[in-house]
C-alpha positions in Angstrom: 44.1 149.1 82.1 47.1 147.3 83.0 47.1 143.6 83.4 49.3 141.9 85.9 52.0 139.3 84.7 51.5 137.1 87.3 49.9 133.8 86.5 46.2 133.2 87.8 47.3 130.1 89.5 50.8 130.5 90.8 50.8 127.2 92.6 50.4 125.4 89.3 53.3 127.4 87.7 55.5 126.4 90.6 54.7 122.6 90.5 55.3 122.9 86.8 58.7 124.7 87.3 59.7 122.2 89.8 59.0 119.1 87.7 61.0 120.7 84.9 64.0 121.3 86.9 63.8 117.8 88.3 63.5 116.3 84.9 66.6 118.2 83.7 68.6 117.5 86.9 67.8 113.7 86.5 68.8 113.8 82.8 71.8 115.4 83.3 73.0 113.4 86.5 72.7 110.1 84.3 74.3 111.4 81.0 77.8 110.9 81.9 77.8 107.5 84.1 79.9 104.5 82.8 77.0 102.3 83.5 74.9 103.4 80.4 77.2 101.4 78.2 76.8 98.2 80.3 73.0 98.6 80.8 72.4 98.6 76.9 74.1 95.4 76.2 72.0 93.2 73.8 72.6 89.6 74.5 72.1 87.5 71.4 72.1 83.9 72.5 73.5 81.2 74.7 76.9 79.7 74.1 78.2 76.5 75.6 81.2 76.9 77.9 83.6 75.1 75.6 82.4 77.2 72.5 82.8 80.5 74.3 86.2 79.6 76.2 89.2 77.7 75.6 89.2 75.5 78.8 90.3 72.1 79.8 88.0 70.6 82.4 90.5 69.3 84.6 92.6 72.4 84.6 89.4 74.4 85.5 88.5 71.9 88.1 91.8 72.5 89.8 91.2 76.0 89.8 87.9 75.6 91.6 89.6 73.5 94.2 90.3 76.4 96.4 86.4 77.5 96.3 85.9 73.7 97.3 86.9 74.3 101.1 84.0 76.9 101.5 81.5 75.6 99.2 78.5 73.4 100.6 79.3 69.7 100.2 77.9 67.8 97.5 76.5 70.9 95.9 75.9 72.0 92.5 76.6 76.0 91.7 75.3 77.4 88.4 77.5 80.1 87.1 76.2 82.7 84.4 78.4 85.1 82.7 78.6 87.1 79.6 81.3 87.3 77.0 81.7 89.9 74.4 84.8 89.3 72.1 87.5 88.5 74.6 85.9 90.3 77.4 84.2 88.4 80.3 81.6 90.3 82.4 78.5 90.0 84.6 79.7 86.9 86.4 77.2 85.7 88.7 77.8 82.4 90.7 74.3 81.3 92.2 75.7 80.7 95.8 75.2 82.2 99.2 78.9 81.2 100.3 80.4 84.5 100.3 84.1 83.1 99.8 83.1 80.6 97.3 81.3 83.4 95.3 84.4 85.6 95.1 86.6 82.5 94.2 84.4 81.4 91.5 84.3 84.9 89.9 88.1 85.1 90.0 88.5 82.0 88.3 85.9 82.9 85.6 87.6 86.1 85.0 91.1 84.6 84.5 89.5 82.3 81.9 90.4 82.7 78.0 87.3 83.5 76.3 86.2 84.7 73.0 82.9 85.0 71.5 84.0 85.2 68.0 82.2 88.4 67.3 81.7 91.8 69.1 78.0 90.6 70.2 77.4 89.6 73.7 76.5 86.0 74.5 75.5 84.5 77.6 77.3 81.5 78.9 76.0 79.1 81.8 77.7 76.2 83.3 77.6 74.2 86.6 80.4 73.4 88.9 79.6 70.4 91.0 81.6 70.2 94.5 81.7 66.5 95.4 82.8 65.5 99.1 85.6 63.3 99.6 84.8 59.4 99.9 86.5 57.9 102.6 88.7 55.7 100.8 89.6 58.2 98.1 93.3 59.6 97.9 92.2 63.1 96.6 91.0 65.8 98.8 88.1 66.9 96.7 86.4 66.4 93.2 85.0 69.1 91.0 83.1 68.6 88.1 82.1 71.1 85.3 79.3 70.6 83.0 77.5 72.7 80.4 74.0 73.6 81.2 
């Protein structure tokens, strides 16, 4: 008596085969992406802006003056970013103003920062855009504060 080599439940076998193929395809597709390195960064702790970066408040305020034109008047914009060694990444200004968002990112990426080690640290500060008083001689005022 010869037994058939076909399975008793061909539908279950096909589903299992499709599931294995999807699993293998998904694993291979993600294996070589450069985002894998970024997504596995462990952030140790928060550093103050002046501990993480070599910045002068007045010079930094002058850099943010270009963003003042598009920023909401009398607003505080919190900026979060990470620093790992001399590298600044994941810059996130919390604003809905598109031009202000990009101008703040450009300024932060241009800052000289160093965390002092090879671990990633988060940094948070606030940019305060103050509208010009009527009797002031300056066009704008920008204040920087650690949070």
